[in-house]
PASEBA-1860 file (N, C-alpha, C; in nm, 3 decimals):
! residues 68
1> MGKSFGGW> -1.432/-0.591/-1.606/-1.217/-0.536/-1.551/-1.210/-0.477/-1.658 ~ -1.168/-0.520/-1.798/-1.074/-0.451/-1.900/-1.173/-0.292/-1.949 ~ -1.310/-0.308/-1.895/-1.335/-0.182/-1.976/-1.339/-0.053/-1.842 ~ -1.324/-0.115/-1.663/-1.301/0.033/-1.556/-1.126/0.001/-1.599 ~ -1.083/-0.080/-1.629/-0.927/-0.034/-1.625/-0.875/0.074/-1.726 ~ -0.961/0.047/-1.882/-0.996/0.151/-1.931/-0.977/0.211/-1.915 ~ -1.105/0.291/-1.830/-1.136/0.379/-1.779/-1.043/0.455/-1.676 ~ -0.979/0.385/-1.586/-0.865/0.415/-1.506/-0.753/0.461/-1.588
9> LWEGITKF> -0.726/0.416/-1.694/-0.627/0.430/-1.745/-0.648/0.637/-1.805 ~ -0.755/0.579/-1.862/-0.773/0.690/-1.946/-0.810/0.833/-1.881 ~ -0.845/0.847/-1.753/-0.875/0.923/-1.692/-0.721/1.006/-1.648 ~ -0.614/0.846/-1.617/-0.474/0.916/-1.590/-0.444/0.997/-1.677 ~ -0.461/0.922/-1.817/-0.409/0.991/-1.920/-0.420/1.130/-1.931 ~ -0.598/1.170/-1.915/-0.635/1.325/-1.985/-0.552/1.407/-1.830 ~ -0.583/1.354/-1.740/-0.512/1.431/-1.591/-0.386/1.430/-1.655 ~ -0.327/1.384/-1.639/-0.180/1.391/-1.750/-0.110/1.556/-1.817
17> LSNFSFEK> -0.232/1.509/-1.941/-0.176/1.592/-2.057/-0.268/1.724/-1.992 ~ -0.339/1.746/-1.926/-0.466/1.900/-1.855/-0.344/1.973/-1.786 ~ -0.268/1.886/-1.701/-0.153/1.961/-1.600/-0.048/1.930/-1.705 ~ -0.033/1.922/-1.817/0.112/1.926/-1.883/0.125/2.086/-1.987 ~ 0.264/2.161/-1.948/0.298/2.231/-2.007/0.410/2.252/-2.043 ~ 0.466/2.281/-2.166/0.580/2.338/-2.206/0.644/2.431/-2.154 ~ 0.581/2.508/-2.115/0.627/2.582/-1.993/0.749/2.516/-1.879 ~ 0.646/2.463/-1.793/0.660/2.342/-1.688/0.769/2.309/-1.687
25> VATFITSN> 0.771/2.223/-1.832/0.952/2.133/-1.861/1.060/2.215/-1.876 ~ 1.028/2.359/-1.960/1.145/2.442/-1.987/1.213/2.509/-1.845 ~ 1.103/2.546/-1.771/1.143/2.593/-1.593/1.176/2.474/-1.561 ~ 1.149/2.409/-1.545/1.260/2.251/-1.500/1.357/2.254/-1.544 ~ 1.335/2.235/-1.655/1.519/2.184/-1.718/1.621/2.369/-1.666 ~ 1.601/2.495/-1.680/1.649/2.599/-1.685/1.690/2.643/-1.487 ~ 1.617/2.563/-1.437/1.610/2.575/-1.340/1.668/2.487/-1.254 ~ 1.757/2.381/-1.333/1.813/2.257/-1.275/1.916/2.214/-1.370
33> WDSFWNFN> 1.942/2.368/-1.434/2.045/2.316/-1.587/2.190/2.297/-1.515 ~ 2.254/2.359/-1.387/2.382/2.312/-1.343/2.389/2.150/-1.288 ~ 2.288/2.165/-1.244/2.290/2.009/-1.179/2.302/1.907/-1.295 ~ 2.235/1.912/-1.403/2.234/1.857/-1.530/2.364/1.855/-1.595 ~ 2.396/2.002/-1.594/2.535/2.025/-1.688/2.705/1.965/-1.585 ~ 2.613/1.915/-1.483/2.805/1.934/-1.409/2.767/1.790/-1.288 ~ 2.646/1.683/-1.321/2.642/1.606/-1.280/2.776/1.466/-1.321 ~ 2.795/1.408/-1.255/2.897/1.304/-1.261/2.856/1.193/-1.290
41> WNISDSDI> 2.848/1.185/-1.468/2.785/1.026/-1.479/2.900/0.885/-1.453 ~ 2.985/0.978/-1.391/3.070/0.837/-1.422/3.057/0.814/-1.250 ~ 3.038/0.845/-1.151/3.066/0.812/-1.011/3.015/0.681/-0.985 ~ 3.117/0.641/-0.925/3.096/0.467/-0.871/2.974/0.411/-0.774 ~ 2.947/0.345/-0.715/2.845/0.301/-0.607/2.916/0.339/-0.473 ~ 3.059/0.325/-0.448/3.108/0.316/-0.332/3.081/0.515/-0.308 ~ 3.131/0.582/-0.389/3.121/0.712/-0.384/2.994/0.840/-0.375 ~ 2.904/0.721/-0.419/2.767/0.736/-0.402/2.670/0.725/-0.283
49> DRNIQNIA> 2.742/0.600/-0.214/2.758/0.546/-0.078/2.830/0.689/0.034 ~ 2.919/0.717/0.001/3.041/0.801/0.092/2.966/0.931/0.070 ~ 2.906/0.992/-0.054/2.807/1.095/-0.037/2.709/1.106/0.052 ~ 2.618/0.964/0.039/2.520/0.985/0.122/2.512/0.973/0.288 ~ 2.620/0.907/0.348/2.680/0.903/0.445/2.732/1.039/0.487 ~ 2.771/1.162/0.418/2.852/1.258/0.395/2.712/1.321/0.456 ~ 2.557/1.316/0.358/2.508/1.418/0.376/2.411/1.406/0.484 ~ 2.399/1.240/0.497/2.334/1.221/0.692/2.397/1.291/0.799
57> GQFITTTA> 2.489/1.314/0.777/2.643/1.308/0.905/2.610/1.515/0.913 ~ 2.606/1.555/0.840/2.563/1.659/0.778/2.451/1.682/0.902 ~ 2.336/1.643/0.791/2.214/1.629/0.880/2.192/1.650/0.983 ~ 2.274/1.556/1.024/2.257/1.481/1.230/2.317/1.624/1.262 ~ 2.446/1.664/1.235/2.514/1.791/1.303/2.440/1.895/1.305 ~ 2.365/1.932/1.240/2.325/2.004/1.242/2.188/2.038/1.286 ~ 2.134/1.898/1.311/2.004/1.900/1.418/2.039/1.886/1.561 ~ 2.150/1.840/1.583/2.214/1.828/1.741/2.234/1.979/1.758
65> GFFR> 2.319/2.071/1.662/2.318/2.182/1.718/2.209/2.290/1.732 ~ 2.148/2.225/1.706/1.969/2.318/1.692/1.891/2.239/1.806 ~ 1.911/2.145/1.844/1.853/2.101/2.044/1.930/2.101/2.156 ~ 2.087/2.145/2.112/2.151/2.216/2.183/2.109/2.299/2.272
END
C-alpha cells in the first residue's frame, strides 16, 4: 500500500517539475498584473454575490440576443 502511494506521489512530483518553468510563471504574472494590482481585497461577500449575479445576467442577455 505505502509503496504504491509513494510511487504515485513521486510520479506526480516528477511530472509537475518536468512541466515547471520560470518562464511560465513570469508569463502568468505579467499577463495578469493588472488584475493582481487592481484587485479589491476588501470586497464583501454580498458584493461578490452581486457581481456574480451581474455576470450571469449579462451572459443570459447576450445568449438570448444570439438566439433571437
